[in-house]
C-alpha positions in Angstrom: -52.1 -52.9 -147.8 -49.0 -53.0 -145.6 -47.7 -54.8 -142.6 -49.3 -52.3 -140.3 -52.9 -53.0 -141.5 -53.9 -56.4 -140.1 -57.6 -55.6 -140.1 -57.4 -55.0 -143.9 -55.4 -58.3 -144.2 -58.1 -60.0 -142.4 -60.9 -58.6 -144.5 -59.2 -59.7 -147.6 -58.8 -63.3 -146.4 -55.1 -63.0 -145.7 -53.9 -64.8 -142.6 -52.3 -62.5 -139.9 -48.9 -64.2 -140.1 -45.9 -62.0 -140.0 -45.3 -62.2 -143.7 -49.0 -61.8 -144.5 -48.6 -59.0 -147.1 -45.6 -57.8 -149.0 -45.0 -54.1 -149.6 -45.7 -54.8 -153.3 -47.7 -57.7 -154.7 -46.0 -57.8 -158.0 -43.0 -60.1 -157.1 -45.3 -62.6 -155.6 -47.7 -62.5 -158.6 -44.9 -62.9 -161.0 -43.9 -66.2 -159.1 -47.4 -67.7 -159.1 -47.9 -66.8 -162.7 -45.1 -69.1 -163.5 -47.3 -71.9 -162.1 -50.3 -70.9 -164.3 -48.0 -70.8 -167.3 -46.7 -74.4 -166.6 -50.1 -75.8 -165.9 -51.6 -74.5 -169.3 -48.3 -75.2 -171.2 -48.4 -78.9 -170.4 -51.9 -79.2 -171.9 -50.5 -78.2 -175.3 -46.9 -79.2 -175.4 -47.7 -82.9 -175.5 -49.8 -82.4 -178.6 -46.7 -81.7 -180.6 -44.7 -84.7 -179.2 -47.5 -87.3 -179.6 -46.1 -88.8 -182.8 -42.6 -89.1 -181.4 -44.0 -90.7 -178.1 -46.0 -93.2 -179.9 -43.1 -94.3 -182.1 -40.5 -94.5 -179.2 -42.8 -96.3 -176.7 -44.7 -98.4 -179.3 -47.8 -97.0 -177.8 -51.4 -97.6 -179.3 -53.7 -95.0 -180.4 -55.7 -95.5 -177.3 -52.5 -95.0 -175.2 -51.7 -91.7 -176.9 -55.3 -90.5 -176.3 -55.0 -91.3 -172.5 -51.5 -89.6 -172.4 -52.9 -86.4 -173.9 -56.4 -86.5 -172.3 -55.5 -88.0 -168.9 -53.9 -84.8 -167.8 -56.9 -82.7 -168.9 -59.3 -85.1 -167.1 -57.7 -85.0 -163.7 -57.0 -81.3 -163.9 -60.7 -80.6 -164.6 -62.0 -83.0 -161.9 -59.8 -81.5 -159.1 -59.9 -77.8 -159.6 -62.7 -76.8 -157.2 -61.5 -79.2 -154.5 -57.9 -77.8 -154.9 -59.2 -74.2 -154.5 -61.1 -75.2 -151.3 -58.1 -76.9 -149.8 -56.2 -73.7 -150.4 -58.8 -71.7 -148.5 -58.5 -74.1 -145.5 -54.9 -75.0 -145.4 -53.2 -71.9 -147.0 -53.0 -70.8 -150.6 -49.2 -70.6 -150.7 -49.0 -74.0 -149.1 -51.2 -75.6 -151.8 -49.4 -73.7 -154.6 -46.0 -74.8 -153.3 -47.1 -78.4 -152.7 -48.7 -78.6 -156.2 -45.7 -77.1 -158.0 -43.4 -79.4 -156.1 -45.5 -82.6 -156.9 -46.0 -81.2 -160.6 -42.3 -81.1 -160.9 -41.9 -84.6 -159.5 -44.6 -85.9 -161.8 -42.7 -84.2 -164.8 -39.7 -86.4 -163.8 -42.0 -89.4 -163.8 -43.1 -88.5 -167.3 -39.6 -87.9 -168.5 -38.3 -91.3 -167.2 -41.5 -93.3 -168.1 -40.3 -96.7 -169.5 -43.6 -97.3 -171.3 -47.0 -96.0 -172.1 -48.6 -97.2 -168.8 -46.0 -95.4 -166.7 -46.5 -92.2 -168.8 -50.2 -92.3 -168.5 -50.0 -92.7 -164.7 -47.5 -89.8 -164.4 -49.8 -87.6 -166.6 -52.7 -88.3 -164.5 -50.7 -87.3 -161.4 -49.5 -84.1 -163.3 -53.1 -83.1 -163.9 -54.1 -83.5 -160.1 -51.0 -81.4 -159.0 -51.8 -78.7 -161.6 -55.3 -78.5 -160.2 -53.8 -78.0 -156.7 -51.7 -74.9 -157.8 -53.7 -73.2 -160.7 -56.8 -71.9 -158.8 -54.5 -70.5 -156.2 -53.4 -67.9 -158.7 -56.9 -66.4 -159.1 -57.4 -66.4 -155.3 -54.0 -64.8 -154.7 -54.8 -62.0 -157.1 -57.9 -61.3 -155.2 -56.3 -61.2 -151.7 -52.9 -59.7 -152.5 -53.5 -57.1 -155.2 -55.4 -53.9 -154.3 -58.7 -53.6 -156.1 -57.6 -50.7 -158.2 -54.8 -52.7 -159.7 -56.5 -56.0 -160.1 -57.5 -55.3 -163.7 -53.8 -54.9 -164.5 -53.0 -58.2 -162.6 -55.7 -60.1 -164.6 -54.3 -58.6 -167.7 -51.1 -60.3 -166.9 -52.8 -63.6 -166.1 -54.7 -63.4 -169.4 -51.5 -62.8 -171.3 -49.8 -65.7 -169.5 -52.6 -68.2 -170.3 -52.7 -67.1 -173.9 -48.9 -67.2 -174.4 -48.8 -70.6 -172.7 -51.1 -72.1 -175.3 -49.0 -70.9 -178.2 -45.5 -71.4 -176.5 -46.5 -75.0 -175.7 -46.7 -75.8 -179.4 -43.8 -73.7 -180.4 -41.4 -75.0 -177.7 -42.3 -78.5 -178.4 -41.8 -78.0 -182.1 -38.3 -76.4 -181.3 -37.2 -79.3 -179.0 -38.3 -81.9 -181.5 -37.0 -80.1 -184.5 -34.4 -81.6 -186.8 -31.8 -79.2 -185.3 -32.3 -80.1 -181.7 -33.8 -83.6 -181.7 -30.5 -85.4 -181.9 -29.0 -83.4 -179.1 -32.2 -83.9 -177.0 -32.0 -87.7 -177.7 -28.4 -87.9 -176.7 -29.0 -86.0 -173.4 -32.3 -87.7 -172.4 -32.5 -90.9 -174.3 -35.3 -89.8 -176.6 -36.0 -86.4 -177.9 -39.6 -86.2 -176.6 -38.5 -86.6 -173.0 -37.0 -83.2 -173.1 -40.5 -81.5 -173.1 -41.0 -82.8 -169.6 -37.4 -82.2 -168.3 -37.7 -78.5 -169.1 -40.3 -78.3 -166.2 -37.9 -79.5 -163.6 -35.5 -76.5 -163.2 -38.3 -74.1 -163.6 -40.4 -75.9 -161.0 -37.6 -76.2 -158.4 -36.9 -72.5 -158.8 -40.6 -71.5 -158.5 -41.0 -73.5 -155.3 -37.9 -71.8 -153.8 -39.0 -68.3 -154.7 -42.5 -68.9 -153.5 -41.5 -70.0 -150.1 -39.6 -66.8 -149.7 -41.6 -64.1 -151.5 -45.2 -65.3 -151.6 -47.2 -64.5 -148.4 -49.6 -67.2 -146.9 -53.4 -66.5 -147.1 -56.4 -68.4 -146.0 -60.1 -67.8 -146.2 -61.6 -66.3 -143.0 -63.3 -68.9 -140.9 -62.4 -71.8 -143.3 -63.9 -75.0 -142.2 -63.2 -78.6 -143.1 -63.7 -79.8 -146.6 -67.1 -80.9 -147.8 -66.2 -84.5 -148.6 -69.6 -85.6 -149.7 -69.9 -82.6 -152.1 -66.4 -83.4 -153.4 -67.2 -87.0 -154.2 -70.4 -86.1 -155.9 -68.9 -83.3 -157.9 -65.9 -85.5 -159.0 -68.3 -88.0 -160.2 -70.4 -85.4 -162.1 -67.4 -83.9 -163.7 -66.1 -87.3 -164.7 -69.2 -88.3 -166.3 -69.3 -85.0 -168.2 -65.6 -84.6 -169.2 -64.7 -88.2 -170.1 -67.2 -88.4 -173.1 -66.3 -84.9 -174.2 -62.6 -85.6 -174.3 -62.7 -89.1 -175.6 -66.0 -89.4 -177.5 -64.7 -88.3 -180.9 -61.7 -90.7 -180.9 -64.2 -93.6 -180.2 -66.8 -92.5 -182.7 -69.4 -91.4 -180.0 -70.6 -94.9 -178.8 -73.6 -95.4 -176.7 -71.6 -95.2 -173.4 -70.7 -91.5 -174.1 -74.3 -90.5 -174.4 -75.3 -92.5 -171.3 -72.4 -90.7 -169.4 -73.5 -87.3 -170.5 -77.1 -88.1 -169.4 -75.7 -89.4 -166.1 -73.6 -86.3 -165.5 -76.9 -84.2 -165.5 -78.2 -86.4 -162.8 -75.1 -86.2 -160.9 -75.0 -82.4 -161.0 -78.6 -82.3 -159.8 -77.5 -84.6 -156.9 -74.6 -82.3 -156.2 -77.0 -79.3 -155.9 -79.1 -81.1 -153.4 -76.0 -82.2 -151.4 -74.7 -78.6 -151.3 -78.0 -77.2 -150.1 -78.3 -79.7 -147.4 -74.7 -78.9 -146.2 -75.6 -75.1 -146.2 -78.8 -75.6 -144.4 -77.1 -77.6 -141.7 -74.6 -74.7 -141.1 -71.6 -76.5 -142.8 -69.2 -75.2 -145.4 -70.3 -76.5 -148.9 -67.7 -77.0 -151.6 -69.8 -74.6 -153.8 -72.2 -72.6 -152.0 -75.6 -72.4 -153.9 -76.0 -68.7 -153.3 -72.8 -68.1 -155.3 -74.3 -69.6 -158.4 -77.7 -68.0 -157.9 -76.0 -64.5 -158.0 -76.7 -63.2 -161.4 -73.4 -61.4 -162.1 -71.5 -64.6 -161.2 -73.7 -66.9 -163.1 -73.7 -64.9 -166.2 -70.0 -64.3 -166.0 -69.3 -68.1 -165.5 -71.5 -68.8 -168.5 -69.6 -66.3 -170.6 -66.3 -68.0 -169.5 -67.7 -71.5 -170.7 -68.7 -70.0 -174.1 -65.5 -68.1 -174.5 -63.2 -71.0 -173.8 -65.4 -73.2 -176.1 -64.5 -70.9 -178.9 -60.8 -70.4 -178.0 -59.8 -74.1 -177.5 -61.7 -75.4 -180.5 -60.2 -72.8 -182.8 -56.8 -73.8 -181.7 -57.6 -77.4 -182.4 -59.0 -76.9 -186.0 -56.3 -74.4 -186.8 -53.6 -76.8 -185.9 -55.1 -79.7 -187.8 -55.5 -77.5 -190.9 -52.0 -76.3 -190.7 -50.3 -79.6 -190.1 -52.6 -82.1 -191.9 -53.9 -79.9 -194.5 -51.2 -77.4 -195.5 -48.3 -79.8 -194.4 -46.5 -77.6 -191.9 -44.5 -79.4 -189.3 -44.9 -78.7 -185.6 -42.3 -75.9 -185.5 -43.8 -74.2 -188.6 -47.3 -74.3 -187.1 -46.0 -72.9 -183.8 -44.4 -69.9 -185.7 -47.7 -69.2 -187.4 -49.3 -68.8 -184.0 -46.7 -66.2 -183.1 -48.6 -63.2 -184.5 -51.9 -64.3 -182.7 -49.8 -64.7 -179.5 -48.3 -61.3 -179.8 -51.8 -59.7 -180.5 -53.3 -61.6 -177.5 -50.5 -60.4 -175.2 -50.6 -56.8 -176.3 -54.5 -56.7 -176.0 -54.5 -58.5 -172.6 -52.1 -55.8 -171.2 -54.2 -53.0 -172.8 -57.4 -54.4 -171.4 -56.0 -54.0 -167.9 -55.4 -50.4 -168.6 -58.8 -49.9 -170.2 -60.7 -51.2 -167.2 -62.3 -47.7 -166.7 -64.3 -48.3 -169.9 -66.1 -51.3 -168.2 -68.3 -53.6 -170.3 -67.4 -51.8 -173.5 -64.0 -53.4 -173.5 -65.6 -56.9 -173.4 -68.0 -55.9 -176.2 -65.1 -54.7 -178.2 -63.3 -58.0 -177.7 -66.3 -60.1 -178.7 -66.9 -58.0 -181.9 -63.2 -58.0 -182.8 -62.9 -61.7 -182.3 -66.0 -62.2 -184.4 -64.6 -60.0 -187.1 -61.4 -62.2 -187.0 -63.4 -65.4 -187.6 -65.3 -63.8 -190.4 -62.1 -62.6 -192.1 -60.6 -66.1 -191.7 -63.7 -67.6 -193.4 -63.4 -65.1 -196.2 -59.7 -65.5 -196.8 -60.0 -69.3 -196.9 -63.1 -69.1 -199.4 -61.3 -66.7 -201.8 -57.9 -68.6 -201.7 -59.5 -72.0 -202.4 -57.0 -74.6 -203.3 -54.3 -71.9 -203.4 -54.5 -71.3 -199.6 -51.2 -70.8 -197.8 -50.6 -70.7 -194.1 -49.3 -67.2 -193.8 -52.4 -65.9 -195.7 -54.3 -66.6 -192.5 -52.4 -64.0 -190.6 -54.9 -61.0 -190.7 -57.7 -63.2 -189.3 -55.4 -64.7 -186.6 -54.3 -61.2 -185.4 -57.9 -60.0 -185.1 -58.7 -63.2 -183.2 -55.8 -62.6 -180.9 -56.8 -59.1 -180.2 -60.4 -60.0 -179.6 -59.5 -62.8 -177.1 -57.2 -60.6 -175.3 -59.8 -57.8 -174.8 -62.4 -60.2 -173.8 -60.9 -62.9 -171.5 -58.7 -60.6 -169.4 -61.5 -58.2 -168.1 -64.0 -61.2 -167.9 -61.9 -63.0 -165.4 -61.8 -59.9 -163.3 -65.5 -59.1 -163.7 -66.6 -62.6 -162.5 -64.2 -62.8 -159.4 -65.1 -59.2 -158.5 -68.4 -60.5 -157.3 -67.0 -63.0 -155.0 -66.7 -62.0 -151.3 -63.5 -62.6 -149.3 -64.8 -65.8 -147.9 -65.7 -67.0 -151.4 -62.6 -66.3 -153.3 -61.2 -69.8 -153.4 -64.6 -71.3 -154.2 -65.2 -68.9 -157.1 -61.6 -69.4 -158.3 -62.2 -73.2 -158.5 -65.6 -72.8 -160.2 -64.1 -70.3 -162.7 -61.2 -72.6 -163.5 -63.4 -75.5 -164.0 -65.6 -73.4 -166.3 -62.5 -72.8 -168.5 -61.8 -76.5 -168.7 -65.4 -77.7 -169.2 -65.9 -74.9 -171.9 -62.8 -75.9 -173.6 -63.8 -79.6 -173.7 -67.3 -78.9 -175.0 -65.9 -76.6 -177.8 -63.3 -79.2 -178.9 -66.1 -82.0 -178.9 -68.6 -80.0 -180.8 -66.4 -78.2 -183.3 -64.2 -81.2 -183.8 -67.3 -83.3 -184.9 -68.3 -80.7 -187.4 -64.7 -80.4 -188.6 -64.2 -83.9 -189.2 -67.8 -84.4 -190.8 -67.0 -81.6 -193.3 -63.5 -83.1 -193.9 -65.1 -86.5 -194.8 -62.5 -89.0 -196.1 -60.2 -86.4 -197.6 -56.5 -87.4 -198.0 -53.8 -85.5 -196.1 -52.5 -82.2 -197.7 -55.8 -82.0 -199.7 -55.9 -78.1 -199.3 -59.4 -77.6 -200.8 -61.0 -80.2 -198.6 -59.2 -78.9 -195.4 -60.1 -75.3 -196.3 -63.8 -76.3 -196.6 -63.6 -78.1 -193.2 -62.1 -75.0 -191.7 -64.8 -72.7 -193.1 -67.6 -74.9 -191.6 -65.9 -75.1 -188.2 -64.9 -71.5 -187.8 -68.6 -70.6 -188.6 -69.3 -72.1 -185.2 -66.6 -69.9 -183.7 -68.2 -66.9 -185.3 -71.6 -68.0 -183.8 -70.1 -68.3 -180.4 -68.6 -64.9 -180.6 -72.1 -63.5 -181.5 -73.5 -65.5 -178.5 -70.9 -63.8 -176.2 -71.9 -60.3 -177.4 -75.5 -61.0 -176.8 -74.9 -62.4 -173.3 -72.7 -59.5 -172.3 -76.0 -57.4 -172.1 -77.1 -59.5 -169.2 -73.7 -58.9 -167.3 -74.0 -55.9 -164.9 -72.1 -52.9 -165.8 -68.5 -53.0 -164.7 -67.1 -50.1 -162.9 -63.5 -49.4 -162.2 -62.6 -49.6 -158.4 -61.6 -46.3 -156.9 -59.7 -47.6 -153.9 -58.1 -50.8 -152.9 -61.4 -52.1 -151.2 -61.7 -55.8 -150.4 -63.0 -58.0 -153.0 -66.8 -58.0 -153.2 -67.2 -54.5 -151.7 
């Protein structure tokens, strides 16, 4: 697309403003990918700093749970609403606003005088991340020609994968014995540095986005479906809160009542959306999108895939640090081979788009092989297990996830028309968060049940727990492979046609 093609711009959902489409989409894409990186990074970097935060702020265990989970909670609740606001008011506007407020919330986190202030700032951080993250998916669809979208989604997949690892590695570096004294001298406490690093990056990204990212809106975007937004928020709240907090509190009765209530609330949301659509309004999530088989199957695959990815990171981190005695930096370094494998496979997946669904199947099978190899290595090593002995399995898992996640994101959004891009982006982002929360809850329960009352650094007990939990990851990989048969064949686009054509 060029500036001389206004009709193309409108068909892709790009507003006909003078700066509607740059000559090349890649500079704009690189800028918004920074926002995606930061949103994911802040989910993981706090995990490393939690002990230091608890000691410095004299926080309770419940406070630490809210500091870590509060971000994930508000992030998951607001993704679909954030995407629809971008459709109506402009995706660049929502991205810039989200990034600016995310940066401001990071300052609030860094300067928090106590646990309450930090919890509040983290809740705001999650809301602002939800404003900017779904715009990245939508911008890829409206700015990047169809033939180049697999490559763009390859870059997005690599960024998401790297952010999960870099979060733990960067946190470990900033809190390591070498840098902690300097961080404490500069910022008052070493843990505050993990939030201050967001500030210069956020300010630079806002400035660049205002100059280099074109504005886009959904054609004929109408006012936000407020009843739908309220009911969906309640439904997601009832679902996500017990999944995030249930294990820490021993799964009391309220968690099960909340999960049951979420099913009723989602049913109510469906009724509300059907009524809005029947009356000629603009529903938050159009029922027709979810009834479309390619999108429904793809969204289910995203839930299952992220259930496996997030849960594997959890049990691996617990095993490395609590079981094998690695510090945060050491654990982060062990993730490096997995991160490199994920990055290379994500980039390769974009170039292999012409092979369609076979790339996804290769990813599921390779990931499953990685889990099987991990189980075998732990079983053979027994009490002599060392962290670096896990590397072969981790590399295979990284390759598998890179080949799977990257083309899957593209395949799902390819079935959204130009008026549905923001809506589909929000649904897909929410599927990632819900899938991750479900996986962590289920696999976490199995891991701790197998661990029992084992003492820290009991290598044999932690190895047994890891085997039990990774068996679930292996089953999820097999489920993905089976579900892929129901996903329509993916064909490489021959020309930069509008999304959904």
